[in-house]
N, CA, C and O atoms as a GROMACS GRO file, in nm:
protein
  600
    1MET      N    1  -4.024   3.889  -3.425
    1MET     CA    2  -3.889   3.944  -3.395
    1MET      C    3  -3.932   4.112  -3.355
    1MET      O    4  -4.005   4.174  -3.432
    2ASN      N    5  -3.887   4.167  -3.246
    2ASN     CA    6  -3.935   4.304  -3.195
    2ASN      C    7  -3.869   4.418  -3.272
    2ASN      O    8  -3.753   4.397  -3.306
    3GLY      N    9  -3.910   4.507  -3.296
    3GLY     CA   10  -3.846   4.647  -3.353
    3GLY      C   11  -3.706   4.657  -3.311
    3GLY      O   12  -3.618   4.661  -3.397
    4SER      N   13  -3.671   4.664  -3.150
    4SER     CA   14  -3.525   4.697  -3.140
    4SER      C   15  -3.429   4.593  -3.186
    4SER      O   16  -3.311   4.626  -3.198
    5ALA      N   17  -3.466   4.473  -3.213
    5ALA     CA   18  -3.369   4.368  -3.272
    5ALA      C   19  -3.324   4.438  -3.429
    5ALA      O   20  -3.216   4.414  -3.483
    6LEU      N   21  -3.397   4.501  -3.469
    6LEU     CA   22  -3.333   4.519  -3.603
    6LEU      C   23  -3.238   4.632  -3.607
    6LEU      O   24  -3.172   4.664  -3.706
    7HIS      N   25  -3.235   4.693  -3.481
    7HIS     CA   26  -3.132   4.807  -3.480
    7HIS      C   27  -3.006   4.766  -3.398
    7HIS      O   28  -2.922   4.854  -3.377
    8GLU      N   29  -2.989   4.661  -3.357
    8GLU     CA   30  -2.886   4.610  -3.285
    8GLU      C   31  -2.801   4.544  -3.379
    8GLU      O   32  -2.847   4.460  -3.457
    9PRO      N   33  -2.669   4.580  -3.378
    9PRO     CA   34  -2.575   4.474  -3.474
    9PRO      C   35  -2.550   4.367  -3.417
    9PRO      O   36  -2.502   4.381  -3.305
   10SER      N   37  -2.569   4.228  -3.462
   10SER     CA   38  -2.543   4.092  -3.404
   10SER      C   39  -2.391   4.089  -3.449
   10SER      O   40  -2.323   4.027  -3.366
   11ALA      N   41  -2.309   4.145  -3.570
   11ALA     CA   42  -2.184   4.120  -3.598
   11ALA      C   43  -2.159   4.282  -3.612
   11ALA      O   44  -2.249   4.367  -3.611
   12PRO      N   45  -2.019   4.306  -3.624
   12PRO     CA   46  -1.956   4.442  -3.644
   12PRO      C   47  -2.000   4.488  -3.787
   12PRO      O   48  -2.010   4.416  -3.886
   13ALA      N   49  -2.017   4.587  -3.781
   13ALA     CA   50  -2.059   4.697  -3.908
   13ALA      C   51  -1.945   4.777  -3.915
   13ALA      O   52  -1.890   4.800  -3.807
   14SER      N   53  -1.891   4.831  -4.027
   14SER     CA   54  -1.762   4.944  -4.055
   14SER      C   55  -1.788   4.996  -4.122
   14SER      O   56  -1.889   4.968  -4.187
   15TRP      N   57  -1.706   5.117  -4.148
   15TRP     CA   58  -1.692   5.201  -4.249
   15TRP      C   59  -1.557   5.277  -4.290
   15TRP      O   60  -1.487   5.332  -4.205
   16ARG      N   61  -1.529   5.277  -4.406
   16ARG     CA   62  -1.383   5.310  -4.412
   16ARG      C   63  -1.387   5.431  -4.532
   16ARG      O   64  -1.432   5.412  -4.644
   17ILE      N   65  -1.324   5.574  -4.478
   17ILE     CA   66  -1.352   5.693  -4.547
   17ILE      C   67  -1.219   5.737  -4.582
   17ILE      O   68  -1.139   5.736  -4.489
   18ALA      N   69  -1.177   5.773  -4.692
   18ALA     CA   70  -1.061   5.879  -4.722
   18ALA      C   71  -1.134   6.019  -4.682
   18ALA      O   72  -1.251   6.050  -4.704
   19LEU      N   73  -1.031   6.095  -4.618
   19LEU     CA   74  -1.070   6.202  -4.581
   19LEU      C   75  -0.941   6.314  -4.633
   19LEU      O   76  -0.825   6.277  -4.619
   20PRO      N   77  -0.966   6.423  -4.681
   20PRO     CA   78  -0.871   6.534  -4.715
   20PRO      C   79  -0.776   6.542  -4.606
   20PRO      O   80  -0.815   6.534  -4.489
   21HIS      N   81  -0.639   6.560  -4.639
   21HIS     CA   82  -0.552   6.585  -4.550
   21HIS      C   83  -0.541   6.736  -4.519
   21HIS      O   84  -0.430   6.790  -4.520
   22THR      N   85  -0.651   6.805  -4.494
   22THR     CA   86  -0.678   6.948  -4.409
   22THR      C   87  -0.756   6.934  -4.335
   22THR      O   88  -0.816   6.832  -4.305
   23SER      N   89  -0.767   7.084  -4.276
   23SER     CA   90  -0.888   7.095  -4.157
   23SER      C   91  -1.011   7.038  -4.207
   23SER      O   92  -1.072   6.959  -4.135
   24ALA      N   93  -1.066   7.074  -4.345
   24ALA     CA   94  -1.180   7.047  -4.356
   24ALA      C   95  -1.231   6.929  -4.327
   24ALA      O   96  -1.352   6.909  -4.331
   25ALA      N   97  -1.145   6.841  -4.296
   25ALA     CA   98  -1.169   6.661  -4.279
   25ALA      C   99  -1.227   6.668  -4.153
   25ALA      O  100  -1.294   6.568  -4.128
   26VAL      N  101  -1.225   6.754  -4.063
   26VAL     CA  102  -1.271   6.747  -3.923
   26VAL      C  103  -1.428   6.736  -3.894
   26VAL      O  104  -1.489   6.656  -3.823
   27PRO      N  105  -1.477   6.851  -3.977
   27PRO     CA  106  -1.628   6.834  -3.982
   27PRO      C  107  -1.688   6.764  -4.042
   27PRO      O  108  -1.808   6.762  -4.017
   28VAL      N  109  -1.642   6.685  -4.135
   28VAL     CA  110  -1.672   6.581  -4.229
   28VAL      C  111  -1.705   6.448  -4.128
   28VAL      O  112  -1.809   6.385  -4.107
   29ALA      N  113  -1.543   6.431  -4.065
   29ALA     CA  114  -1.543   6.319  -3.991
   29ALA      C  115  -1.665   6.318  -3.858
   29ALA      O  116  -1.729   6.220  -3.820
   30ARG      N  117  -1.673   6.436  -3.812
   30ARG     CA  118  -1.770   6.452  -3.703
   30ARG      C  119  -1.903   6.390  -3.766
   30ARG      O  120  -1.960   6.291  -3.719
   31ALA      N  121  -1.945   6.464  -3.884
   31ALA     CA  122  -2.064   6.394  -3.915
   31ALA      C  123  -2.095   6.283  -3.969
   31ALA      O  124  -2.211   6.244  -3.983
   32LEU      N  125  -1.987   6.216  -4.007
   32LEU     CA  126  -1.983   6.058  -4.062
   32LEU      C  127  -2.012   5.967  -3.921
   32LEU      O  128  -2.100   5.882  -3.913
   33VAL      N  129  -1.925   6.001  -3.820
   33VAL     CA  130  -1.946   5.932  -3.712
   33VAL      C  131  -2.113   5.942  -3.629
   33VAL      O  132  -2.183   5.860  -3.570
   34ARG      N  133  -2.127   6.085  -3.660
   34ARG     CA  134  -2.289   6.121  -3.610
   34ARG      C  135  -2.358   6.000  -3.702
   34ARG      O  136  -2.406   5.911  -3.631
   35THR      N  137  -2.371   5.980  -3.831
   35THR     CA  138  -2.458   5.949  -3.892
   35THR      C  139  -2.437   5.774  -3.864
   35THR      O  140  -2.538   5.707  -3.844
   36ALA      N  141  -2.330   5.724  -3.865
   36ALA     CA  142  -2.301   5.595  -3.845
   36ALA      C  143  -2.338   5.568  -3.714
   36ALA      O  144  -2.381   5.453  -3.709
   37LEU      N  145  -2.341   5.631  -3.586
   37LEU     CA  146  -2.403   5.588  -3.502
   37LEU      C  147  -2.564   5.617  -3.469
   37LEU      O  148  -2.634   5.558  -3.386
   38ALA      N  149  -2.597   5.710  -3.546
   38ALA     CA  150  -2.756   5.723  -3.578
   38ALA      C  151  -2.830   5.571  -3.624
   38ALA      O  152  -2.945   5.544  -3.587
   39GLU      N  153  -2.756   5.486  -3.701
   39GLU     CA  154  -2.798   5.377  -3.748
   39GLU      C  155  -2.833   5.256  -3.651
   39GLU      O  156  -2.904   5.158  -3.671
   40ILE      N  157  -2.760   5.296  -3.539
   40ILE     CA  158  -2.786   5.175  -3.422
   40ILE      C  159  -2.866   5.251  -3.281
   40ILE      O  160  -2.844   5.354  -3.219
   41GLU      N  161  -2.942   5.168  -3.272
   41GLU     CA  162  -3.048   5.226  -3.148
   41GLU      C  163  -2.973   5.232  -3.025
   41GLU      O  164  -2.991   5.334  -2.958
   42HIS      N  165  -2.889   5.142  -2.980
   42HIS     CA  166  -2.823   5.175  -2.843
   42HIS      C  167  -2.676   5.147  -2.878
   42HIS      O  168  -2.610   5.054  -2.832
   43ALA      N  169  -2.627   5.254  -2.976
   43ALA     CA  170  -2.489   5.300  -2.978
   43ALA      C  171  -2.418   5.357  -2.891
   43ALA      O  172  -2.469   5.361  -2.780
   44ALA      N  173  -2.300   5.410  -2.903
   44ALA     CA  174  -2.218   5.496  -2.799
   44ALA      C  175  -2.280   5.624  -2.804
   44ALA      O  176  -2.370   5.659  -2.881
   45ASP      N  177  -2.219   5.699  -2.704
   45ASP     CA  178  -2.256   5.860  -2.695
   45ASP      C  179  -2.230   5.920  -2.842
   45ASP      O  180  -2.117   5.898  -2.886
   46SER      N  181  -2.305   5.981  -2.913
   46SER     CA  182  -2.250   6.036  -3.043
   46SER      C  183  -2.182   6.156  -3.025
   46SER      O  184  -2.101   6.199  -3.108
   47ASP      N  185  -2.217   6.226  -2.899
   47ASP     CA  186  -2.148   6.342  -2.852
   47ASP      C  187  -2.020   6.336  -2.873
   47ASP      O  188  -1.958   6.396  -2.961
   48THR      N  189  -1.964   6.242  -2.765
   48THR     CA  190  -1.826   6.197  -2.711
   48THR      C  191  -1.765   6.145  -2.843
   48THR      O  192  -1.652   6.177  -2.881
   49ALA      N  193  -1.844   6.066  -2.908
   49ALA     CA  194  -1.759   6.007  -3.044
   49ALA      C  195  -1.734   6.091  -3.113
   49ALA      O  196  -1.620   6.081  -3.158
   50GLU      N  197  -1.812   6.210  -3.161
   50GLU     CA  198  -1.769   6.325  -3.239
   50GLU      C  199  -1.657   6.401  -3.179
   50GLU      O  200  -1.554   6.411  -3.246
   51LEU      N  201  -1.662   6.454  -3.067
   51LEU     CA  202  -1.539   6.526  -3.009
   51LEU      C  203  -1.432   6.434  -3.012
   51LEU      O  204  -1.337   6.470  -3.082
   52LEU      N  205  -1.422   6.325  -2.955
   52LEU     CA  206  -1.276   6.222  -2.980
   52LEU      C  207  -1.246   6.203  -3.110
   52LEU      O  208  -1.130   6.182  -3.145
   53THR      N  209  -1.368   6.211  -3.213
   53THR     CA  210  -1.314   6.188  -3.361
   53THR      C  211  -1.249   6.282  -3.422
   53THR      O  212  -1.163   6.258  -3.507
   54ALA      N  213  -1.291   6.429  -3.375
   54ALA     CA  214  -1.259   6.567  -3.409
   54ALA      C  215  -1.091   6.563  -3.371
   54ALA      O  216  -1.002   6.590  -3.453
   55GLU      N  217  -1.072   6.531  -3.254
   55GLU     CA  218  -0.973   6.530  -3.203
   55GLU      C  219  -0.838   6.448  -3.264
   55GLU      O  220  -0.723   6.488  -3.282
   56LEU      N  221  -0.897   6.318  -3.288
   56LEU     CA  222  -0.771   6.250  -3.371
   56LEU      C  223  -0.754   6.297  -3.524
   56LEU      O  224  -0.644   6.297  -3.578
   57VAL      N  225  -0.871   6.336  -3.586
   57VAL     CA  226  -0.848   6.401  -3.712
   57VAL      C  227  -0.770   6.545  -3.712
   57VAL      O  228  -0.699   6.590  -3.801
   58ALA      N  229  -0.794   6.585  -3.626
   58ALA     CA  230  -0.734   6.754  -3.617
   58ALA      C  231  -0.548   6.705  -3.582
   58ALA      O  232  -0.446   6.742  -3.640
   59ASN      N  233  -0.565   6.623  -3.482
   59ASN     CA  234  -0.422   6.559  -3.484
   59ASN      C  235  -0.343   6.517  -3.577
   59ASN      O  236  -0.227   6.559  -3.581
   60ALA      N  237  -0.400   6.406  -3.692
   60ALA     CA  238  -0.369   6.372  -3.799
   60ALA      C  239  -0.319   6.487  -3.888
   60ALA      O  240  -0.199   6.508  -3.907
   61VAL      N  241  -0.412   6.555  -3.937
   61VAL     CA  242  -0.393   6.671  -4.012
   61VAL      C  243  -0.274   6.784  -3.958
   61VAL      O  244  -0.190   6.832  -4.035
   62GLU      N  245  -0.281   6.813  -3.834
   62GLU     CA  246  -0.187   6.916  -3.786
   62GLU      C  247  -0.035   6.835  -3.747
   62GLU      O  248   0.065   6.905  -3.728
   63HIS      N  249  -0.027   6.705  -3.738
   63HIS     CA  250   0.107   6.666  -3.661
   63HIS      C  251   0.168   6.576  -3.770
   63HIS      O  252   0.263   6.503  -3.743
   64THR      N  253   0.098   6.580  -3.930
   64THR     CA  254   0.177   6.479  -4.019
   64THR      C  255   0.196   6.564  -4.140
   64THR      O  256   0.121   6.658  -4.170
   65ARG      N  257   0.273   6.536  -4.191
   65ARG     CA  258   0.323   6.624  -4.340
   65ARG      C  259   0.249   6.559  -4.440
   65ARG      O  260   0.186   6.456  -4.415
   66GLY      N  261   0.252   6.631  -4.594
   66GLY     CA  262   0.202   6.572  -4.711
   66GLY      C  263   0.061   6.596  -4.725
   66GLY      O  264  -0.004   6.645  -4.633
   67ASP      N  265   0.003   6.557  -4.855
   67ASP     CA  266  -0.111   6.551  -4.894
   67ASP      C  267  -0.198   6.413  -4.897
   67ASP      O  268  -0.311   6.394  -4.942
   68THR      N  269  -0.106   6.322  -4.833
   68THR     CA  270  -0.174   6.179  -4.850
   68THR      C  271  -0.315   6.198  -4.773
   68THR      O  272  -0.316   6.258  -4.666
   69PRO      N  273  -0.424   6.150  -4.824
   69PRO     CA  274  -0.545   6.133  -4.724
   69PRO      C  275  -0.522   6.073  -4.584
   69PRO      O  276  -0.428   6.001  -4.551
   70ILE      N  277  -0.618   6.113  -4.512
   70ILE     CA  278  -0.610   6.037  -4.380
   70ILE      C  279  -0.748   5.943  -4.419
   70ILE      O  280  -0.825   5.944  -4.515
   71GLU      N  281  -0.738   5.861  -4.294
   71GLU     CA  282  -0.849   5.757  -4.353
   71GLU      C  283  -0.941   5.741  -4.214
   71GLU      O  284  -0.873   5.741  -4.112
   72LEU      N  285  -1.052   5.730  -4.198
   72LEU     CA  286  -1.158   5.724  -4.074
   72LEU      C  287  -1.229   5.611  -4.088
   72LEU      O  288  -1.325   5.602  -4.164
   73VAL      N  289  -1.179   5.504  -4.005
   73VAL     CA  290  -1.279   5.392  -3.986
   73VAL      C  291  -1.355   5.381  -3.858
   73VAL      O  292  -1.293   5.380  -3.751
   74VAL      N  293  -1.478   5.373  -3.862
   74VAL     CA  294  -1.568   5.363  -3.798
   74VAL      C  295  -1.631   5.242  -3.770
   74VAL      O  296  -1.710   5.204  -3.856
   75GLU      N  297  -1.617   5.168  -3.669
   75GLU     CA  298  -1.685   5.003  -3.663
   75GLU      C  299  -1.757   5.009  -3.526
   75GLU      O  300  -1.714   5.044  -3.416
   76LEU      N  301  -1.895   4.958  -3.571
   76LEU     CA  302  -2.003   4.952  -3.506
   76LEU      C  303  -2.010   4.811  -3.430
   76LEU      O  304  -2.033   4.718  -3.508
   77LEU      N  305  -1.994   4.773  -3.292
   77LEU     CA  306  -1.968   4.691  -3.219
   77LEU      C  307  -2.114   4.646  -3.125
   77LEU      O  308  -2.202   4.728  -3.099
   78PRO      N  309  -2.118   4.519  -3.088
   78PRO     CA  310  -2.251   4.476  -2.988
   78PRO      C  311  -2.226   4.562  -2.868
   78PRO      O  312  -2.320   4.608  -2.803
   79THR      N  313  -2.093   4.587  -2.835
   79THR     CA  314  -2.056   4.675  -2.687
   79THR      C  315  -2.037   4.802  -2.705
   79THR      O  316  -2.012   4.881  -2.615
   80GLY      N  317  -2.048   4.831  -2.831
   80GLY     CA  318  -2.028   5.003  -2.868
   80GLY      C  319  -1.948   5.021  -2.987
   80GLY      O  320  -1.961   4.942  -3.081
   81CYS      N  321  -1.850   5.138  -2.992
   81CYS     CA  322  -1.773   5.141  -3.108
   81CYS      C  323  -1.665   5.152  -3.089
   81CYS      O  324  -1.617   5.170  -2.977
   82ARG      N  325  -1.581   5.142  -3.230
   82ARG     CA  326  -1.429   5.157  -3.202
   82ARG      C  327  -1.409   5.291  -3.333
   82ARG      O  328  -1.471   5.273  -3.438
   83VAL      N  329  -1.351   5.379  -3.323
   83VAL     CA  330  -1.283   5.476  -3.429
   83VAL      C  331  -1.152   5.468  -3.452
   83VAL      O  332  -1.075   5.495  -3.360
   84GLU      N  333  -1.112   5.437  -3.555
   84GLU     CA  334  -0.969   5.469  -3.577
   84GLU      C  335  -0.968   5.588  -3.702
   84GLU      O  336  -1.052   5.613  -3.789
   85VAL      N  337  -0.828   5.653  -3.669
   85VAL     CA  338  -0.793   5.757  -3.788
   85VAL      C  339  -0.649   5.712  -3.830
   85VAL      O  340  -0.551   5.715  -3.756
   86HIS      N  341  -0.650   5.674  -3.942
   86HIS     CA  342  -0.501   5.623  -3.996
   86HIS      C  343  -0.421   5.761  -4.056
   86HIS      O  344  -0.497   5.851  -4.094
   87ASP      N  345  -0.315   5.780  -4.065
   87ASP     CA  346  -0.230   5.887  -4.104
   87ASP      C  347  -0.085   5.800  -4.134
   87ASP      O  348  -0.040   5.697  -4.083
   88PRO      N  349  -0.029   5.905  -4.257
   88PRO     CA  350   0.101   5.846  -4.300
   88PRO      C  351   0.211   5.842  -4.211
   88PRO      O  352   0.312   5.776  -4.238
   89ASP      N  353   0.198   5.924  -4.082
   89ASP     CA  354   0.333   5.926  -4.001
   89ASP      C  355   0.338   5.795  -3.914
   89ASP      O  356   0.240   5.770  -3.844
   90PRO      N  357   0.458   5.704  -3.915
   90PRO     CA  358   0.468   5.585  -3.820
   90PRO      C  359   0.488   5.619  -3.680
   90PRO      O  360   0.458   5.538  -3.593
   91ALA      N  361   0.544   5.748  -3.649
   91ALA     CA  362   0.592   5.784  -3.499
   91ALA      C  363   0.463   5.789  -3.438
   91ALA      O  364   0.380   5.873  -3.472
   92PRO      N  365   0.441   5.696  -3.340
   92PRO     CA  366   0.338   5.701  -3.219
   92PRO      C  367   0.276   5.851  -3.148
   92PRO      O  368   0.366   5.932  -3.127
   93PRO      N  369   0.174   5.886  -3.119
   93PRO     CA  370   0.132   6.002  -3.072
   93PRO      C  371   0.180   5.986  -2.945
   93PRO      O  372   0.196   5.883  -2.881
   94GLY      N  373   0.213   6.153  -2.903
   94GLY     CA  374   0.337   6.169  -2.796
   94GLY      C  375   0.277   6.097  -2.659
   94GLY      O  376   0.333   5.997  -2.614
   95ASP      N  377   0.169   6.151  -2.600
   95ASP     CA  378   0.134   6.048  -2.489
   95ASP      C  379  -0.004   6.000  -2.472
   95ASP      O  380  -0.077   6.046  -2.386
   96LEU      N  381  -0.030   5.932  -2.532
   96LEU     CA  382  -0.188   5.898  -2.563
   96LEU      C  383  -0.232   5.760  -2.459
   96LEU      O  384  -0.339   5.730  -2.406
   97THR      N  385  -0.101   5.699  -2.460
   97THR     CA  386  -0.147   5.580  -2.383
   97THR      C  387  -0.049   5.582  -2.245
   97THR      O  388  -0.085   5.505  -2.156
   98ALA      N  389   0.052   5.650  -2.224
   98ALA     CA  390   0.161   5.656  -2.130
   98ALA      C  391   0.179   5.828  -2.109
   98ALA      O  392   0.276   5.884  -2.161
   99PRO      N  393   0.098   5.892  -2.043
   99PRO     CA  394   0.101   6.035  -2.025
   99PRO      C  395   0.231   6.061  -1.941
   99PRO      O  396   0.283   5.985  -1.859
  100ASP      N  397   0.270   6.182  -1.979
  100ASP     CA  398   0.414   6.239  -1.888
  100ASP      C  399   0.345   6.289  -1.772
  100ASP      O  400   0.260   6.376  -1.786
  101PRO      N  401   0.371   6.243  -1.664
  101PRO     CA  402   0.310   6.324  -1.536
  101PRO      C  403   0.364   6.436  -1.496
  101PRO      O  404   0.316   6.496  -1.400
  102LEU      N  405   0.472   6.482  -1.565
  102LEU     CA  406   0.556   6.610  -1.504
  102LEU      C  407   0.528   6.714  -1.660
  102LEU      O  408   0.592   6.815  -1.685
  103CYS      N  409   0.435   6.666  -1.737
  103CYS     CA  410   0.378   6.759  -1.858
  103CYS      C  411   0.226   6.772  -1.846
  103CYS      O  412   0.152   6.702  -1.914
  104GLU      N  413   0.176   6.869  -1.751
  104GLU     CA  414   0.031   6.904  -1.771
  104GLU      C  415  -0.014   6.970  -1.867
  104GLU      O  416   0.064   7.060  -1.898
  105PRO      N  417  -0.115   6.966  -1.936
  105PRO     CA  418  -0.157   7.068  -2.034
  105PRO      C  419  -0.173   7.203  -1.976
  105PRO      O  420  -0.250   7.220  -1.882
  106ASP      N  421  -0.121   7.279  -2.015
  106ASP     CA  422  -0.127   7.441  -1.991
  106ASP      C  423  -0.292   7.479  -2.003
  106ASP      O  424  -0.346   7.437  -2.106
  107PRO      N  425  -0.373   7.549  -1.914
  107PRO     CA  426  -0.504   7.570  -1.919
  107PRO      C  427  -0.538   7.674  -1.984
  107PRO      O  428  -0.655   7.698  -2.013
  108TRP      N  429  -0.426   7.757  -2.019
  108TRP     CA  430  -0.427   7.882  -2.122
  108TRP      C  431  -0.418   7.857  -2.246
  108TRP      O  432  -0.484   7.928  -2.322
  109GLN      N  433  -0.341   7.757  -2.297
  109GLN     CA  434  -0.363   7.712  -2.438
  109GLN      C  435  -0.443   7.689  -2.504
  109GLN      O  436  -0.541   7.645  -2.444
  110GLU      N  437  -0.459   7.701  -2.663
  110GLU     CA  438  -0.581   7.618  -2.706
  110GLU      C  439  -0.533   7.475  -2.757
  110GLU      O  440  -0.617   7.395  -2.800
  111HIS      N  441  -0.387   7.441  -2.751
  111HIS     CA  442  -0.373   7.307  -2.776
  111HIS      C  443  -0.355   7.231  -2.647
  111HIS      O  444  -0.357   7.280  -2.534
  112GLY      N  445  -0.336   7.096  -2.683
  112GLY     CA  446  -0.252   7.016  -2.568
  112GLY      C  447  -0.326   6.946  -2.483
  112GLY      O  448  -0.271   6.894  -2.386
  113ARG      N  449  -0.464   6.933  -2.504
  113ARG     CA  450  -0.542   6.879  -2.431
  113ARG      C  451  -0.637   6.758  -2.511
  113ARG      O  452  -0.726   6.696  -2.452
  114GLY      N  453  -0.606   6.740  -2.633
  114GLY     CA  454  -0.690   6.662  -2.698
  114GLY      C  455  -0.649   6.492  -2.680
  114GLY      O  456  -0.725   6.398  -2.702
  115LEU      N  457  -0.538   6.487  -2.643
  115LEU     CA  458  -0.507   6.328  -2.586
  115LEU      C  459  -0.560   6.290  -2.466
  115LEU      O  460  -0.605   6.178  -2.442
  116LEU      N  461  -0.554   6.416  -2.364
  116LEU     CA  462  -0.591   6.382  -2.239
  116LEU      C  463  -0.761   6.366  -2.248
  116LEU      O  464  -0.829   6.302  -2.168
  117LEU      N  465  -0.807   6.435  -2.357
  117LEU     CA  466  -0.949   6.406  -2.375
  117LEU      C  467  -1.005   6.268  -2.416
  117LEU      O  468  -1.104   6.213  -2.368
  118ILE      N  469  -0.912   6.214  -2.526
  118ILE     CA  470  -0.908   6.078  -2.547
  118ILE      C  471  -0.895   5.994  -2.434
  118ILE      O  472  -0.994   5.925  -2.408
  119ARG      N  473  -0.806   5.984  -2.369
  119ARG     CA  474  -0.791   5.900  -2.251
  119ARG      C  475  -0.877   5.904  -2.179
  119ARG      O  476  -0.929   5.800  -2.136
  120THR      N  477  -0.915   6.019  -2.147
  120THR     CA  478  -1.013   6.054  -2.009
  120THR      C  479  -1.162   6.002  -2.065
  120THR      O  480  -1.218   5.931  -1.981
  121LEU      N  481  -1.217   6.015  -2.154
  121LEU     CA  482  -1.352   6.001  -2.200
  121LEU      C  483  -1.387   5.863  -2.306
  121LEU      O  484  -1.498   5.831  -2.348
  122SER      N  485  -1.259   5.798  -2.333
  122SER     CA  486  -1.301   5.644  -2.414
  122SER      C  487  -1.270   5.543  -2.300
  122SER      O  488  -1.209   5.554  -2.193
  123SER      N  489  -1.327   5.451  -2.355
  123SER     CA  490  -1.322   5.339  -2.259
  123SER      C  491  -1.192   5.251  -2.254
  123SER      O  492  -1.164   5.165  -2.171
  124SER      N  493  -1.105   5.301  -2.387
  124SER     CA  494  -0.987   5.244  -2.418
  124SER      C  495  -0.940   5.325  -2.555
  124SER      O  496  -1.014   5.368  -2.644
  125CYS      N  497  -0.801   5.332  -2.547
  125CYS     CA  498  -0.747   5.394  -2.672
  125CYS      C  499  -0.614   5.343  -2.710
  125CYS      O  500  -0.573   5.242  -2.653
  126GLY      N  501  -0.548   5.398  -2.793
  126GLY     CA  502  -0.392   5.347  -2.847
  126GLY      C  503  -0.385   5.367  -2.996
  126GLY      O  504  -0.466   5.432  -3.062
  127HIS      N  505  -0.290   5.309  -3.035
  127HIS     CA  506  -0.218   5.312  -3.148
  127HIS      C  507  -0.151   5.204  -3.192
  127HIS      O  508  -0.100   5.129  -3.109
  128ARG      N  509  -0.139   5.176  -3.337
  128ARG     CA  510  -0.063   5.050  -3.395
  128ARG      C  511  -0.030   5.099  -3.526
  128ARG      O  512  -0.106   5.167  -3.594
  129PRO      N  513   0.091   5.062  -3.561
  129PRO     CA  514   0.152   5.055  -3.717
  129PRO      C  515   0.064   5.007  -3.803
  129PRO      O  516  -0.015   4.916  -3.780
  130THR      N  517   0.076   5.071  -3.905
  130THR     CA  518  -0.004   5.010  -4.020
  130THR      C  519   0.132   5.018  -4.155
  130THR      O  520   0.248   5.056  -4.138
  131GLU      N  521   0.074   4.973  -4.274
  131GLU     CA  522   0.191   4.961  -4.376
  131GLU      C  523   0.197   5.084  -4.438
  131GLU      O  524   0.272   5.115  -4.531
  132SER      N  525   0.101   5.165  -4.371
  132SER     CA  526   0.132   5.315  -4.452
  132SER      C  527   0.163   5.441  -4.349
  132SER      O  528   0.164   5.563  -4.369
  133GLY      N  529   0.188   5.358  -4.228
  133GLY     CA  530   0.199   5.499  -4.104
  133GLY      C  531   0.155   5.422  -3.979
  133GLY      O  532   0.216   5.328  -3.928
  134LYS      N  533   0.029   5.482  -3.933
  134LYS     CA  534  -0.021   5.465  -3.806
  134LYS      C  535  -0.154   5.473  -3.808
  134LYS      O  536  -0.205   5.538  -3.899
  135ALA      N  537  -0.234   5.413  -3.712
  135ALA     CA  538  -0.366   5.416  -3.651
  135ALA      C  539  -0.371   5.445  -3.518
  135ALA      O  540  -0.305   5.378  -3.439
  136VAL      N  541  -0.460   5.561  -3.471
  136VAL     CA  542  -0.481   5.599  -3.377
  136VAL      C  543  -0.607   5.574  -3.356
  136VAL      O  544  -0.683   5.609  -3.447
  137TRP      N  545  -0.674   5.499  -3.221
  137TRP     CA  546  -0.792   5.465  -3.210
  137TRP      C  547  -0.846   5.492  -3.066
  137TRP      O  548  -0.777   5.520  -2.968
  138PHE      N  549  -0.981   5.480  -3.070
  138PHE     CA  550  -1.069   5.476  -2.913
  138PHE      C  551  -1.173   5.400  -2.913
  138PHE      O  552  -1.219   5.375  -3.025
  139ARG      N  553  -1.230   5.349  -2.814
  139ARG     CA  554  -1.358   5.280  -2.813
  139ARG      C  555  -1.435   5.347  -2.701
  139ARG      O  556  -1.388   5.399  -2.600
  140LEU      N  557  -1.586   5.334  -2.745
  140LEU     CA  558  -1.659   5.399  -2.648
  140LEU      C  559  -1.787   5.255  -2.622
  140LEU      O  560  -1.821   5.174  -2.708
  141PRO      N  561  -1.834   5.262  -2.484
  141PRO     CA  562  -1.900   5.148  -2.466
  141PRO      C  563  -2.073   5.187  -2.526
  141PRO      O  564  -2.099   5.305  -2.547
  142ALA      N  565  -2.151   5.109  -2.543
  142ALA     CA  566  -2.278   5.126  -2.597
  142ALA      C  567  -2.353   5.230  -2.475
  142ALA      O  568  -2.304   5.248  -2.363
  143VAL      N  569  -2.455   5.278  -2.516
  143VAL     CA  570  -2.516   5.370  -2.441
  143VAL      C  571  -2.655   5.270  -2.394
  143VAL      O  572  -2.728   5.215  -2.476
  144PRO      N  573  -2.670   5.264  -2.260
  144PRO     CA  574  -2.785   5.175  -2.220
  144PRO      C  575  -2.903   5.221  -2.271
  144PRO      O  576  -2.906   5.344  -2.273
  145HIS      N  577  -3.008   5.164  -2.316
  145HIS     CA  578  -3.135   5.182  -2.350
  145HIS      C  579  -3.191   5.274  -2.236
  145HIS      O  580  -3.171   5.242  -2.119
  146GLN      N  581  -3.265   5.391  -2.271
  146GLN     CA  582  -3.333   5.459  -2.168
  146GLN      C  583  -3.489   5.454  -2.218
  146GLN      O  584  -3.520   5.484  -2.334
  147ARG      N  585  -3.590   5.412  -2.114
  147ARG     CA  586  -3.720   5.411  -2.141
  147ARG      C  587  -3.775   5.568  -2.132
  147ARG      O  588  -3.753   5.658  -2.051
  148THR      N  589  -3.858   5.557  -2.254
  148THR     CA  590  -3.918   5.686  -2.262
  148THR      C  591  -4.044   5.662  -2.175
  148THR      O  592  -4.072   5.548  -2.139
  149SER      N  593  -4.119   5.767  -2.140
  149SER     CA  594  -4.242   5.777  -2.061
  149SER      C  595  -4.350   5.801  -2.186
  149SER      O  596  -4.337   5.860  -2.293
  150PRO      N  597  -4.456   5.733  -2.130
  150PRO     CA  598  -4.572   5.752  -2.250
  150PRO      C  599  -4.605   5.884  -2.251
  150PRO      O  600  -4.689   5.926  -2.330
   0.00000   0.00000   0.00000
C-alpha cells in the first residue's frame, strides 16, 4: 500500500459542530474547515473553502435571530468536499441559486457579495429545509495532486 492511499478517503468522512450564534463563530469555522481539509492529501482548496465557509457562517449569524447555535457540517468526499451551515431560519437565502440580474452588488458597499462569491467559486451550491430551519451548502472539487521536484 503506498503512502498516498492512506490519505485519500474511500468513503465520506464528516464532522458536525455546533457554533455560537455570534460573529465569534466565523474564525472558529474557518479553522475547523482548514483542519478538516488538512487531513486529506488531495482535498479541496482550503483557502477557498475557508472563505466560502466564513461567508455562510457570517450570513447565518447576521441574517437569523436568536441565540440558537448554528451548525457547521464538513463532509470530505473522494471528489472534494461539501460544507453546510445550518441555521434556525427556514427562509431561503436571497439569491444564492437564482440571482436577480437587475440587482448587482454595489462595489462601494462592504456587504452584498457573499452569495456571489459562493456561486462563483464553488462547483455547486444550494439550500434545503431542515427540521429546525435550513442548511445552506457548497461543494468544492478535489485539487489535483501536484508533483514536487526533488
